[in-house]
C-alpha positions as CSV (number, residue, x, y, z in Angstrom):
1,M,-36.1,-87.1,1.8
2,Q,-39.7,-86.0,3.4
3,Y,-42.7,-87.7,3.4
4,K,-46.3,-85.9,3.9
5,Q,-49.0,-88.5,4.7
6,K,-51.9,-89.7,6.7
7,S,-50.3,-93.4,7.1
8,F,-48.9,-96.4,5.6
9,R,-50.5,-99.6,4.7
10,K,-47.1,-100.8,3.3
11,I,-43.7,-99.8,3.8
12,P,-42.2,-97.7,0.9
13,A,-39.4,-99.9,-1.2
14,N,-36.5,-97.1,-0.4
15,F,-37.0,-97.7,3.6
16,L,-36.0,-101.5,3.1
17,Q,-33.0,-100.5,0.5
18,L,-31.8,-98.7,3.9
19,T,-29.3,-101.3,5.8
20,D,-28.4,-99.0,8.5
21,K,-29.5,-96.8,11.4
22,F,-31.9,-93.9,10.3
23,L,-33.6,-91.4,12.5
24,I,-37.4,-90.3,11.4
25,A,-37.5,-87.2,13.0
26,K,-39.1,-83.2,12.7
27,K,-38.0,-79.8,14.3
28,L,-39.1,-78.8,17.5
29,S,-39.3,-75.5,16.3
30,D,-42.1,-77.2,13.6
31,F,-44.8,-77.6,16.6
32,T,-46.8,-74.9,18.4
33,E,-46.8,-75.2,22.5
34,S,-50.6,-77.0,22.2
35,D,-49.0,-79.6,20.2
36,L,-45.9,-80.3,22.2
37,A,-48.6,-80.7,25.2
38,R,-50.3,-83.6,23.2
39,I,-47.2,-85.2,22.8
40,L,-46.4,-85.0,26.5
41,D,-47.6,-83.1,29.1
42,N,-46.2,-81.4,31.8
43,F,-42.7,-81.3,30.6
44,S,-39.9,-78.8,29.3
45,W,-38.1,-80.0,26.5
46,E,-34.8,-81.0,26.6
47,N,-31.8,-82.2,25.2
48,A,-31.1,-86.4,25.1
49,I,-34.1,-86.9,27.2
50,E,-36.7,-89.8,25.6
51,F,-40.1,-90.8,26.8
52,L,-43.2,-92.9,25.6
53,P,-46.0,-90.1,23.9
54,N,-49.2,-89.5,25.1
55,K,-52.1,-92.1,24.0
56,N,-54.1,-89.5,21.1
57,G,-54.1,-91.9,18.2
58,K,-54.5,-95.6,17.2
59,H,-50.6,-95.8,16.4
60,S,-49.8,-94.1,20.1
61,T,-52.6,-95.8,21.6
62,I,-51.1,-99.3,20.4
63,N,-47.4,-98.2,21.2
64,A,-48.5,-97.7,24.9
65,D,-50.9,-100.5,25.2
66,G,-50.3,-103.2,23.3
67,K,-52.8,-104.4,20.7
68,T,-56.2,-106.5,21.1
69,I,-57.1,-109.4,19.5
70,L,-60.5,-111.0,19.3
71,R,-60.1,-114.8,18.4
72,R,-63.1,-116.2,17.5
73,D,-61.1,-119.9,17.1
74,L,-60.7,-120.0,20.5
75,P,-63.6,-121.0,23.3
76,K,-64.9,-118.0,24.9
77,E,-63.9,-116.6,28.1
78,V,-65.4,-115.9,31.5
79,V,-64.6,-112.3,32.6
80,S,-65.7,-110.7,35.9
81,R,-66.1,-106.9,36.6
82,E,-67.2,-104.4,39.0
83,Y,-69.6,-101.7,38.4
84,K,-70.8,-98.9,40.2
85,Y,-74.3,-97.6,40.2
86,K,-76.5,-95.3,42.6
87,R,-79.3,-96.8,44.3
88,L,-82.1,-95.3,47.0
89,E,-81.8,-96.8,50.5
90,F,-84.7,-96.6,53.4
91,H,-83.9,-94.6,56.4
92,G,-87.3,-94.6,57.8
93,R,-90.5,-93.6,56.8
94,D,-91.0,-91.6,53.8
95,N,-87.0,-91.2,53.7
96,R,-85.1,-93.0,51.1
97,V,-81.7,-91.8,50.8
98,E,-79.3,-92.0,47.2
99,V,-76.6,-94.1,47.8
100,D,-73.2,-95.6,46.0
101,D,-73.0,-99.1,45.5
102,S,-71.3,-101.7,43.6
103,T,-71.9,-105.2,41.9
104,W,-70.1,-107.7,40.2
105,R,-71.3,-109.0,37.2
106,S,-69.7,-112.2,35.4
107,F,-70.1,-112.7,31.6
108,E,-69.2,-114.7,28.8
109,R,-67.3,-112.9,25.9
110,I,-65.3,-113.6,22.5
111,F,-61.6,-114.1,23.3
112,R,-59.0,-111.7,23.9
113,E,-55.4,-111.9,22.9
114,Q,-53.2,-109.4,23.7
115,L,-50.3,-108.4,22.2
116,P,-47.6,-106.6,23.7
117,A,-47.1,-102.6,23.1
118,P,-44.0,-102.1,21.2
119,S,-43.0,-99.2,23.7
120,V,-41.1,-97.3,21.0
121,P,-39.6,-94.3,22.6
122,I,-39.7,-90.5,21.0
123,K,-36.3,-89.0,21.6
124,C,-34.9,-85.7,21.5
125,I,-31.9,-84.5,20.5
126,V,-29.7,-81.2,19.2
127,S,-28.1,-81.2,15.7
128,N,-26.3,-78.6,14.3
129,D,-28.1,-76.5,17.0
130,E,-31.7,-77.3,16.1
131,K,-33.8,-79.3,18.8
132,L,-35.2,-82.5,16.6
133,L,-38.0,-85.0,17.7
134,M,-36.8,-88.6,16.5
135,V,-37.8,-92.3,16.1
136,E,-34.4,-94.2,15.7
137,C,-35.3,-97.1,13.2
138,G,-32.6,-99.5,12.1
139,S,-31.8,-103.0,9.8
140,K,-32.5,-104.9,12.8
141,D,-36.5,-104.0,13.1
142,S,-39.0,-106.3,11.9
143,E,-41.2,-105.2,8.9
144,Q,-44.0,-105.1,11.3
145,L,-42.1,-102.7,13.8
146,L,-40.7,-100.6,11.0
147,L,-44.1,-99.9,9.7
148,H,-45.5,-99.4,13.1
149,K,-42.7,-96.6,13.8
150,L,-43.7,-94.7,10.6
151,N,-47.1,-94.8,11.5
152,L,-46.4,-93.7,14.7
153,A,-44.1,-90.9,13.6
154,L,-46.9,-89.8,11.2
155,E,-49.3,-89.7,14.0
156,V,-47.3,-87.8,16.5
157,F,-45.0,-85.5,13.7
158,K,-48.8,-83.9,12.5
159,S,-48.5,-86.1,9.5
160,E,-45.2,-85.0,8.3
161,F,-41.2,-86.0,8.4
162,E,-37.7,-86.1,7.5
163,I,-35.1,-89.0,7.1
164,H,-31.9,-88.8,8.1
165,I,-29.3,-91.5,7.2
166,S,-27.4,-92.1,10.5
167,A,-24.7,-90.1,12.0
168,K,-22.0,-92.0,9.9
169,D,-21.9,-88.9,7.9
170,G,-21.9,-86.6,10.5
171,F,-25.3,-85.3,10.0
172,V,-27.4,-86.2,12.7
173,K,-25.0,-87.0,16.3
174,I,-27.2,-89.1,18.5
175,P,-25.9,-89.0,22.2
176,T,-24.9,-92.1,23.8
177,K,-27.4,-91.7,26.7
178,F,-30.8,-90.5,27.2
179,E,-32.9,-89.3,30.2
180,V,-36.1,-91.4,30.4
181,V,-38.7,-89.1,31.1
182,N,-41.5,-91.3,31.9
183,W,-42.7,-90.7,35.6
184,M,-43.5,-87.7,37.7
185,I,-41.5,-88.0,41.2
186,L,-43.5,-87.0,44.1
187,P,-41.5,-87.0,47.1
188,S,-43.6,-87.1,50.7
189,G,-45.0,-83.9,51.7
190,E,-44.5,-81.7,48.4
191,K,-47.8,-81.4,47.9
192,T,-50.8,-81.6,49.8
193,Q,-53.5,-84.6,50.0
194,E,-55.6,-82.9,47.4
195,E,-53.3,-82.0,45.4
196,I,-51.7,-85.4,45.0
197,I,-55.6,-86.5,44.7
198,S,-56.2,-84.2,41.7
199,L,-52.9,-85.5,39.8
200,I,-54.2,-89.0,40.6
201,N,-57.8,-88.2,38.7
202,S,-56.2,-86.3,36.1
203,T,-54.3,-89.4,34.9
204,I,-57.5,-91.5,34.6
205,S,-58.4,-92.1,30.8
206,P,-61.5,-89.7,30.2
207,K,-62.7,-92.8,28.1
208,L,-63.9,-95.2,30.9
209,K,-67.2,-95.8,30.9
210,K,-69.5,-93.9,34.0
211,T,-69.5,-97.4,35.2
212,E,-65.9,-98.1,35.4
213,R,-64.4,-95.1,36.8
214,P,-66.0,-94.8,39.8
215,V,-64.2,-98.2,40.7
216,I,-61.3,-97.1,39.3
217,E,-61.1,-94.0,41.3
218,K,-62.2,-96.6,44.5
219,R,-58.7,-98.7,44.0
220,L,-56.6,-95.9,43.8
221,A,-58.0,-94.4,47.3
222,K,-58.0,-97.6,48.6
223,I,-54.4,-97.8,48.3
224,S,-53.8,-94.0,49.2
225,S,-55.5,-94.5,52.4
226,Y,-52.1,-95.9,53.9
227,P,-49.5,-93.2,53.9
228,A,-46.6,-94.1,51.1
229,D,-43.6,-92.6,51.3
230,A,-43.3,-91.3,47.9
231,M,-45.4,-91.6,44.5
232,A,-44.2,-91.9,40.9
233,I,-47.3,-91.0,38.5
234,G,-47.1,-91.9,34.8
235,L,-46.3,-89.2,31.9
236,G,-47.0,-89.9,28.3
237,G,-47.9,-93.5,27.2
238,Y,-47.7,-94.4,31.1
239,K,-50.2,-92.2,31.8
240,G,-52.8,-94.3,34.0
241,Y,-50.4,-96.0,36.2
242,I,-49.2,-94.7,39.5
243,I,-47.0,-96.1,41.8
244,Y,-47.1,-96.0,45.7
245,H,-43.3,-96.4,47.5
246,F,-43.8,-98.1,51.1
247,R,-40.0,-97.9,52.1
248,Q,-40.2,-99.5,55.4
249,K,-42.1,-102.4,54.0
250,G,-39.8,-102.6,51.2
251,I,-41.9,-102.6,48.1
252,S,-43.7,-100.1,45.5
253,V,-47.2,-101.1,44.6
254,L,-48.2,-100.2,40.7
255,E,-51.9,-99.7,39.8
256,S,-53.1,-98.6,36.9
257,D,-56.9,-97.4,35.3
258,N,-57.2,-101.0,33.6
259,V,-59.9,-102.2,34.5
260,N,-59.4,-105.5,34.0
261,N,-55.7,-105.4,35.4
262,A,-54.1,-106.4,38.3
263,T,-52.1,-104.2,41.3
264,Y,-48.4,-105.5,40.7
265,V,-46.4,-105.7,43.8
266,F,-42.2,-104.9,43.4
267,D,-39.3,-105.1,45.4
268,F,-38.8,-101.1,46.5
269,K,-34.5,-101.5,45.7
270,K,-35.5,-102.3,42.2
271,W,-37.7,-99.0,41.5
272,Q,-35.1,-97.2,39.9
273,E,-34.4,-99.9,37.7
274,L,-37.6,-100.6,36.5
275,S,-38.3,-97.0,36.2
276,Q,-36.3,-97.6,33.0
277,L,-38.4,-100.2,31.5
278,S,-41.6,-100.4,29.2
279,K,-44.5,-101.3,30.8
280,T,-44.7,-104.5,29.1
281,E,-41.2,-105.6,30.3
282,I,-42.2,-104.5,34.2
283,I,-45.8,-106.2,34.3
284,E,-45.2,-109.4,31.7
285,E,-41.4,-110.4,32.5
286,G,-42.3,-111.9,35.9
287,L,-40.1,-109.0,37.9
288,A,-43.0,-108.5,40.2
289,E,-43.0,-109.9,43.5
290,L,-47.2,-110.4,43.7
291,R,-49.6,-110.1,41.6
292,I,-53.0,-109.1,43.3
293,I,-56.4,-109.8,40.7
294,H,-59.1,-107.0,40.6
295,N,-61.7,-109.4,42.2
296,Q,-64.2,-109.6,45.0
297,E,-61.1,-110.1,47.3
298,W,-58.7,-107.4,45.9
299,E,-59.4,-105.1,49.0
300,S,-59.4,-107.3,52.1
301,N,-55.6,-108.7,50.1
302,I,-54.4,-105.0,49.8
303,D,-55.3,-104.6,53.5
304,K,-53.2,-107.6,54.1
305,L,-50.1,-106.3,52.0
306,L,-50.3,-102.7,53.4
307,S,-51.8,-102.9,57.2
């Protein structure tokens, strides 16, 4: 079965009749190099890998970050946020110098409820000597999750995909193990400080406001001022997340380009295990040793942690 359309508003009846595992797939050869770079940048495609795709549209963004619901039925919430700005500073008679500064502002807004990210991976396999990109579906998927998978596949696969009935008929053989490629590991000494800063800045979302991006850069520079033993930079849907490893302290520090997030501190020994999990699992399931809120005390709390 082949489908070619922009999106699904509801699940087609023939999908609901499938009682076993099935695959939403498209041949790797149908994508151009720029298409593949859009799906996952800085990667060479191999068999039996899985990854969270880049955030290039509505469904891939929800897949990576979750969905925010405005709750007008609840009391408003108070939010504090740091903003960067430029001002003129008096440096003597007839001498004013432009300097960077920041300020914290608190305001009320409609309560936001954050729904967890589905974190559906895209997988790459070889079937009959043909490489496929695919999304696995099954009878245990809720209707909401299945609809999300269908729309995610349409978005990532350029509005077209095929349905393959699962491997019982031998048409597609699914590997039992996939290599997870959500992180780029940067061992200490592998790159210069300038190259690391360039990589870090490239992960910051271009959608941030001009008053917000310098705040994120300042936070990342603060943590980077302490020499880490190694770093891991998020790929695909993990883009914007950076992990700093401090082996002597036995901790790994996770920072992101989310203005309203927090800094998370994990047990360094659990890093390999954590790197296989989704962002939702890492952040929301109590796996962190410490959570440092982004507020006026954040910098001093980072100094206490890392000095």
